[in-house]
C-alpha positions as CSV (number, residue, x, y, z in Angstrom):
1,M,65.8,-20.8,-128.4
2,K,68.6,-20.0,-130.9
3,R,68.3,-23.5,-132.4
4,L,64.6,-23.2,-132.7
5,V,64.6,-20.0,-134.9
6,P,66.3,-21.5,-137.8
7,V,64.0,-24.4,-137.7
8,V,60.9,-22.2,-137.7
9,F,62.3,-20.1,-140.6
10,S,63.0,-23.3,-142.6
11,L,59.5,-24.6,-142.0
12,A,58.0,-21.2,-142.9
13,A,60.1,-21.2,-146.1
14,L,58.8,-24.7,-147.0
15,V,55.2,-23.6,-146.4
16,L,55.6,-20.5,-148.5
17,A,57.2,-22.4,-151.4
18,G,54.0,-24.4,-151.8
19,C,51.9,-21.2,-152.2
20,G,53.4,-20.0,-155.4
21,P,52.0,-20.5,-158.9
22,K,51.2,-24.2,-159.6
23,E,51.5,-26.0,-162.9
24,P,48.0,-26.6,-164.4
25,A,46.7,-30.0,-163.5
26,A,46.1,-32.4,-166.3
27,P,42.4,-32.6,-167.3
28,A,40.7,-35.3,-165.4
29,A,39.4,-38.2,-167.6
30,P,35.6,-38.0,-167.8
31,E,33.9,-40.4,-165.5
32,K,32.0,-43.3,-167.1
33,S,28.3,-43.5,-166.4
34,V,26.8,-46.6,-164.9
35,A,25.3,-47.5,-168.2
36,E,28.6,-47.2,-170.0
37,E,30.3,-49.5,-167.3
38,R,27.5,-52.1,-167.7
39,R,27.9,-52.1,-171.5
40,E,31.6,-52.7,-171.1
41,N,31.0,-55.5,-168.7
42,W,28.4,-57.1,-171.1
43,F,30.1,-56.5,-174.4
44,G,33.7,-55.4,-173.9
45,A,35.1,-51.8,-174.1
46,K,35.4,-52.0,-178.0
47,L,31.9,-52.7,-178.7
48,A,30.6,-50.5,-175.9
49,A,32.4,-47.5,-177.5
50,D,31.4,-48.4,-181.0
51,P,29.8,-45.1,-182.5
52,T,27.8,-47.1,-185.0
53,I,25.8,-48.9,-182.2
54,Q,22.8,-47.1,-180.7
55,W,22.5,-48.0,-177.1
56,R,19.2,-47.9,-175.3
57,D,18.8,-47.3,-171.6
58,S,17.9,-51.0,-171.2
59,G,21.4,-52.0,-172.4
60,L,20.1,-53.2,-175.9
61,G,22.4,-52.1,-178.7
62,I,21.2,-51.6,-182.2
63,Q,23.4,-51.4,-185.2
64,V,21.5,-50.8,-188.4
65,L,23.2,-52.4,-191.4
66,R,20.4,-51.5,-193.9
67,A,17.3,-49.6,-193.4
68,G,14.1,-51.0,-194.6
69,E,11.2,-49.3,-196.3
70,G,8.3,-51.6,-195.4
71,P,6.0,-51.9,-192.3
72,T,7.4,-51.9,-188.7
73,P,6.1,-55.0,-186.8
74,Q,4.4,-54.8,-183.5
75,R,4.8,-57.2,-180.6
76,T,1.5,-59.0,-181.6
77,D,2.7,-59.6,-185.3
78,K,4.6,-62.5,-186.9
79,V,7.7,-61.8,-188.8
80,R,9.7,-63.8,-191.5
81,V,13.4,-63.4,-190.9
82,N,16.8,-64.6,-191.9
83,Y,19.0,-64.6,-188.7
84,V,22.1,-65.8,-187.0
85,G,22.6,-65.9,-183.2
86,R,26.0,-65.8,-181.7
87,L,27.8,-65.6,-178.4
88,L,30.3,-62.7,-177.9
89,D,33.2,-65.1,-178.8
90,G,31.6,-65.7,-182.2
91,T,30.2,-69.2,-181.4
92,E,27.0,-69.6,-183.4
93,F,24.1,-71.1,-181.4
94,D,21.2,-70.7,-183.8
95,R,20.4,-69.6,-187.3
96,S,17.6,-69.8,-189.9
97,A,18.0,-72.6,-192.4
98,A,19.9,-71.7,-195.6
99,G,17.4,-70.5,-198.1
100,K,14.5,-71.0,-195.7
101,P,13.7,-68.0,-193.5
102,A,12.1,-68.5,-190.1
103,V,8.7,-67.3,-189.1
104,F,8.2,-66.1,-185.5
105,S,5.6,-64.4,-183.4
106,V,7.5,-61.3,-182.1
107,Q,6.0,-61.7,-178.6
108,N,7.6,-65.2,-178.3
109,L,11.2,-64.0,-178.9
110,V,13.6,-63.2,-176.0
111,T,12.9,-59.6,-174.7
112,G,15.9,-58.0,-176.4
113,L,15.3,-59.6,-179.7
114,A,11.6,-58.6,-179.7
115,A,12.6,-55.0,-178.7
116,G,15.1,-54.9,-181.6
117,V,12.9,-56.3,-184.3
118,T,10.0,-53.8,-183.5
119,T,12.5,-51.0,-184.3
120,M,13.1,-52.4,-187.9
121,R,11.1,-52.1,-191.2
122,A,10.7,-54.9,-193.6
123,G,13.6,-55.0,-195.9
124,G,16.0,-53.9,-193.2
125,K,19.0,-55.6,-191.6
126,A,20.5,-55.0,-188.2
127,V,22.6,-56.5,-185.4
128,F,21.3,-56.4,-182.0
129,Y,23.6,-56.6,-178.9
130,I,21.4,-58.2,-176.1
131,P,22.6,-58.1,-172.5
132,P,22.0,-61.1,-170.3
133,H,18.9,-59.7,-168.6
134,L,17.2,-59.2,-172.0
135,G,18.2,-62.6,-173.2
136,Y,18.0,-65.9,-171.2
137,G,19.4,-64.5,-167.9
138,G,20.7,-67.0,-165.6
139,I,19.2,-69.9,-167.5
140,R,21.2,-72.3,-169.7
141,A,19.5,-72.5,-173.1
142,G,21.0,-75.2,-175.2
143,K,24.5,-74.0,-176.3
144,I,24.0,-70.6,-174.4
145,P,25.7,-70.6,-171.0
146,P,23.9,-68.7,-168.2
147,N,24.2,-64.9,-168.0
148,S,25.5,-64.7,-171.6
149,S,25.3,-61.5,-173.8
150,L,23.9,-62.4,-177.2
151,V,24.5,-60.9,-180.8
152,F,21.7,-61.5,-183.3
153,E,22.1,-60.4,-187.0
154,V,18.6,-60.2,-188.4
155,E,17.2,-59.5,-191.7
156,L,13.5,-58.6,-191.6
157,L,11.9,-60.0,-194.9
158,E,8.2,-59.6,-194.1
159,V,5.7,-58.7,-191.4
160,N,2.7,-60.9,-191.0
161,P,3.5,-63.3,-193.8
162,K,0.6,-65.1,-195.5
163,D,1.8,-68.7,-195.0
């Protein structure tokens, strides 16, 4: 019993030592939302955190380079645009011909591009960050590998052009 008493006192001292004032814990890093994690997976941490990009719940990112003052197209409209389509690594896969804008029916564009264009006004210019599910998904489309995120720079010249 004599040996047991010092051990009990030692254990009690250790327990009581842990009960004193504690140093304040470092603030926990805020947890990322599911949407933030998806954006990082699709576009990388740098783009996902870029404050100049407005992110929609769908995952579409819109970066307005120049606001337009003309009409806003609807899905049933045609648009005349200058555009460049790239992969995230900068590989260009499509563009309007130099000096010759393209005319498209908005409803025939990939979902993300159609959604982005309908936020613009004629005369505006924007960059759209399109996640795979709003682009070509799991389908290979020419130079675009399956499940690719897309980046389109678009200048909206005219809504419902005459020719």
